[in-house]
LUMDRENKE-398894 format. One record per residue (C-alpha): residue in one letter; x, y, z; residue number from 1. Coordinates in steps of 0.5 Angstrom, whole numbers. Each point is the difference from the previous one (the first is absolute). Layout:
N
+---+-------+-------+-------+-----+
: r :    xx :    yy :    zz :   k :
+---+-------+-------+-------+-----+
: A :     X :     Y :     Z : NUM :
...
+---+-------+-------+-------+-----+
This chain:
215
+---+-------+-------+-------+-----+
: r :    xx :    yy :    zz :   k :
+---+-------+-------+-------+-----+
: M :    69 :   -87 :   114 :   1 :
: P :     2 :    -1 :    -8 :   2 :
: L :    -5 :     5 :    -4 :   3 :
: P :    -4 :    -4 :    -5 :   4 :
: V :     2 :    -1 :    -7 :   5 :
: T :    -3 :     3 :    -6 :   6 :
: P :    -2 :    -5 :    -5 :   7 :
: A :     4 :     2 :    -7 :   8 :
: L :    -6 :     1 :    -5 :   9 :
: P :    -1 :    -4 :    -4 :  10 :
: R :     1 :     1 :    -9 :  11 :
: L :    -6 :    -3 :    -3 :  12 :
: V :    -6 :    -2 :     4 :  13 :
: V :    -5 :    -6 :    -4 :  14 :
: I :    -7 :     2 :     1 :  15 :
: T :    -5 :    -6 :     1 :  16 :
: D :    -5 :    -2 :    -5 :  17 :
: W :    -5 :    -5 :     3 :  18 :
: R :    -4 :     0 :    -6 :  19 :
: L :     6 :    -6 :    -2 :  20 :
: P :    -1 :    -6 :     3 :  21 :
: R :     3 :    -1 :     6 :  22 :
: E :     5 :    -5 :    -2 :  23 :
: Q :     3 :     4 :    -6 :  24 :
: L :    -1 :     7 :     5 :  25 :
: L :     5 :    -3 :     6 :  26 :
: G :     4 :    -4 :    -4 :  27 :
: A :     2 :     6 :    -5 :  28 :
: L :     2 :     4 :     7 :  29 :
: S :     4 :    -6 :     2 :  30 :
: R :     4 :     1 :    -6 :  31 :
: A :     0 :     8 :    -1 :  32 :
: L :     3 :     0 :     9 :  33 :
: E :     6 :    -4 :    -3 :  34 :
: A :     2 :     7 :    -3 :  35 :
: G :     3 :     1 :     6 :  36 :
: P :    -1 :     4 :     6 :  37 :
: D :    -2 :     7 :    -4 :  38 :
: V :    -7 :    -3 :    -2 :  39 :
: A :    -6 :     1 :     5 :  40 :
: V :    -7 :    -3 :    -2 :  41 :
: Q :    -6 :     5 :     3 :  42 :
: H :    -7 :    -5 :     1 :  43 :
: R :    -6 :     4 :    -3 :  44 :
: H :    -6 :    -3 :     0 :  45 :
: P :    -6 :     4 :    -1 :  46 :
: A :    -5 :    -5 :    -1 :  47 :
: A :     1 :    -5 :     6 :  48 :
: T :    -3 :     0 :     7 :  49 :
: G :     4 :     2 :     6 :  50 :
: R :     1 :    -7 :     2 :  51 :
: R :     2 :    -3 :    -7 :  52 :
: F :     5 :     7 :    -1 :  53 :
: L :     3 :    -2 :     7 :  54 :
: E :     1 :    -7 :    -2 :  55 :
: D :     3 :     2 :    -6 :  56 :
: A :     5 :     5 :     3 :  57 :
: R :     2 :    -6 :     5 :  58 :
: V :     3 :    -4 :    -7 :  59 :
: L :     3 :     6 :    -2 :  60 :
: A :     3 :     2 :     6 :  61 :
: A :     3 :    -7 :     1 :  62 :
: L :     3 :     0 :    -8 :  63 :
: C :     3 :     6 :     1 :  64 :
: Q :     3 :    -1 :     7 :  65 :
: S :     2 :    -6 :    -3 :  66 :
: R :     5 :     3 :    -5 :  67 :
: G :     0 :     6 :     4 :  68 :
: N :    -4 :     5 :    -4 :  69 :
: P :    -4 :     6 :     2 :  70 :
: L :    -7 :    -1 :     0 :  71 :
: F :    -5 :     6 :    -1 :  72 :
: V :    -8 :     0 :     2 :  73 :
: N :    -4 :     4 :    -3 :  74 :
: G :    -4 :     4 :     4 :  75 :
: R :    -1 :    -4 :     5 :  76 :
: L :     3 :     2 :     7 :  77 :
: D :    -2 :    -5 :     4 :  78 :
: V :     3 :    -6 :    -4 :  79 :
: A :     6 :     3 :    -1 :  80 :
: L :     0 :     0 :     7 :  81 :
: L :    -2 :    -7 :     0 :  82 :
: V :     5 :    -4 :    -5 :  83 :
: G :     6 :     5 :     1 :  84 :
: A :    -1 :     4 :    -7 :  85 :
: H :     2 :     7 :    -2 :  86 :
: L :    -6 :     5 :    -2 :  87 :
: H :    -2 :     2 :    -7 :  88 :
: L :    -6 :     6 :     1 :  89 :
: P :    -4 :     1 :    -6 :  90 :
: S :    -1 :     8 :    -2 :  91 :
: D :    -7 :     0 :     3 :  92 :
: G :     1 :    -2 :     7 :  93 :
: P :     4 :     1 :     6 :  94 :
: T :     7 :     4 :    -1 :  95 :
: A :     7 :    -3 :     2 :  96 :
: E :     0 :     6 :     6 :  97 :
: D :    -7 :    -3 :     2 :  98 :
: V :     2 :    -8 :     1 :  99 :
: R :     8 :     1 :     2 : 100 :
: P :    -2 :     1 :     7 : 101 :
: H :    -3 :    -7 :     0 : 102 :
: L :     5 :    -3 :    -3 : 103 :
: P :     7 :    -3 :     3 : 104 :
: A :     7 :     2 :    -2 : 105 :
: G :     2 :    -2 :    -6 : 106 :
: R :    -6 :    -1 :    -4 : 107 :
: L :     1 :     4 :    -6 : 108 :
: V :    -7 :     3 :    -3 : 109 :
: S :    -1 :     0 :    -8 : 110 :
: V :    -6 :     6 :    -3 : 111 :
: A :    -4 :     1 :    -7 : 112 :
: V :     1 :     6 :    -3 : 113 :
: H :    -3 :     2 :    -7 : 114 :
: D :     0 :     7 :     0 : 115 :
: T :     4 :     7 :     4 : 116 :
: R :    -5 :     0 :     5 : 117 :
: E :     2 :    -7 :     2 : 118 :
: A :     6 :     1 :    -1 : 119 :
: R :     1 :     4 :     5 : 120 :
: A :    -5 :    -3 :     5 : 121 :
: A :     6 :    -5 :     1 : 122 :
: L :     4 :     3 :     6 : 123 :
: G :     3 :    -5 :     4 : 124 :
: A :    -1 :    -7 :    -5 : 125 :
: D :     6 :    -4 :    -2 : 126 :
: L :    -2 :    -1 :    -7 : 127 :
: A :    -5 :     2 :    -5 : 128 :
: L :    -4 :    -5 :    -6 : 129 :
: V :     0 :     6 :    -6 : 130 :
: S :    -6 :    -2 :    -5 : 131 :
: P :    -1 :    -1 :    -5 : 132 :
: V :     6 :     1 :    -3 : 133 :
: F :    -2 :    -3 :    -7 : 134 :
: A :    -8 :    -4 :    -1 : 135 :
: P :     1 :    -6 :     4 : 136 :
: G :     0 :    -7 :    -2 : 137 :
: S :    -4 :    -3 :     6 : 138 :
: K :    -6 :     5 :    -1 : 139 :
: P :    -2 :     0 :    -9 : 140 :
: G :    -5 :     5 :     2 : 141 :
: D :     3 :     4 :     5 : 142 :
: T :    -2 :     8 :    -5 : 143 :
: R :     4 :     4 :     5 : 144 :
: T :     5 :     5 :    -3 : 145 :
: T :     7 :    -3 :     1 : 146 :
: L :     6 :     5 :     1 : 147 :
: G :     5 :    -3 :    -3 : 148 :
: P :     7 :     1 :     1 : 149 :
: E :     1 :     8 :     1 : 150 :
: G :    -7 :     0 :     4 : 151 :
: F :     4 :    -6 :     5 : 152 :
: A :     6 :     4 :     0 : 153 :
: A :    -4 :     6 :     2 : 154 :
: L :    -4 :    -3 :     6 : 155 :
: A :     6 :    -4 :     3 : 156 :
: A :     4 :     8 :     1 : 157 :
: H :    -7 :     1 :     3 : 158 :
: L :     1 :    -5 :     5 : 159 :
: P :     4 :    -1 :     8 : 160 :
: C :     1 :    -7 :    -2 : 161 :
: P :     3 :    -5 :    -5 : 162 :
: A :    -5 :    -1 :    -6 : 163 :
: L :     0 :    -6 :    -3 : 164 :
: A :    -4 :     0 :    -7 : 165 :
: L :    -7 :    -5 :    -1 : 166 :
: G :    -4 :     0 :    -6 : 167 :
: G :     2 :    -4 :    -7 : 168 :
: I :     7 :    -1 :     2 : 169 :
: T :     4 :    -5 :    -4 : 170 :
: A :     8 :     1 :     1 : 171 :
: E :     0 :     3 :    -7 : 172 :
: R :    -4 :     5 :     3 : 173 :
: A :     4 :     0 :     7 : 174 :
: S :     6 :     3 :    -4 : 175 :
: R :    -4 :     5 :    -3 : 176 :
: L :    -2 :     3 :     7 : 177 :
: T :     4 :     6 :     5 : 178 :
: G :     0 :     0 :     7 : 179 :
: A :    -3 :    -7 :     1 : 180 :
: A :     3 :    -3 :     6 : 181 :
: G :    -4 :    -6 :    -3 : 182 :
: F :    -6 :    -3 :    -3 : 183 :
: A :    -6 :    -3 :     2 : 184 :
: V :    -4 :    -6 :    -3 : 185 :
: I :    -5 :    -5 :    -1 : 186 :
: S :     0 :    -3 :    -7 : 187 :
: A :     7 :     2 :    -2 : 188 :
: V :     2 :    -6 :     4 : 189 :
: L :    -6 :    -5 :     3 : 190 :
: E :    -2 :    -2 :    -8 : 191 :
: A :     8 :     0 :    -2 : 192 :
: E :     2 :    -6 :    -3 : 193 :
: D :     6 :     1 :     6 : 194 :
: P :    -2 :     4 :     5 : 195 :
: A :     7 :    -1 :     3 : 196 :
: R :     3 :     3 :    -7 : 197 :
: A :    -6 :     7 :    -1 : 198 :
: A :     2 :     0 :     9 : 199 :
: R :     8 :     2 :    -2 : 200 :
: A :    -1 :     3 :    -7 : 201 :
: L :    -5 :     5 :     4 : 202 :
: L :     6 :     0 :     6 : 203 :
: A :     5 :     2 :    -6 : 204 :
: A :    -3 :     5 :    -2 : 205 :
: C :     0 :     4 :     7 : 206 :
: A :     4 :     5 :     1 : 207 :
: P :     6 :     0 :     4 : 208 :
: R :    -1 :     1 :     7 : 209 :
: A :     5 :     6 :     0 : 210 :
: M :    -4 :     4 :    -5 : 211 :
: L :    -6 :     0 :     3 : 212 :
: R :    -3 :     7 :     3 : 213 :
: V :     0 :     0 :     8 : 214 :
: P :    -6 :     4 :     3 : 215 :
+---+-------+-------+-------+-----+
């Protein structure tokens, strides 16, 4: 029996913002996925009921599967299993090592990382979303201290997996980051005039895969 193939890691993760009108959100995601298979969607909706979260996950799964793009579900192992998605773990939840035995072969696990302690706890993860690198455009009231390029590079060096930069990421800022395997964004794509063009610009700012550090 052939061994399961581990999918390639995404280089751009577009995180949902369900505060936007539904048609605008789904339309922007659909356009962003036109940038190719390196674009993933992360389903995040903290205000949703369990039933609504699952229903929206099914909509996103159908959208991603029709294009061949990865879908990550935020914090809900049960929903990820139900819709055949990958899993993203918040920093205050189970670890990648906790959930890995419950996932089918070939499923990816991403983790949220904000500091050195969380970076060292990312064992078993396939990739980490490191934030906030810059002030988040989708959270104007966010008062957390930003990492900046230097802080991001320092955390990326502590990780056992590739790091995606999250928080206030634009194509111009992305080009200033060292050690980034890719980027995770919300408003930079979802609220862009042309989400496909915005996604392509961020992908163009990614370092070549051959230059990335191998854990």
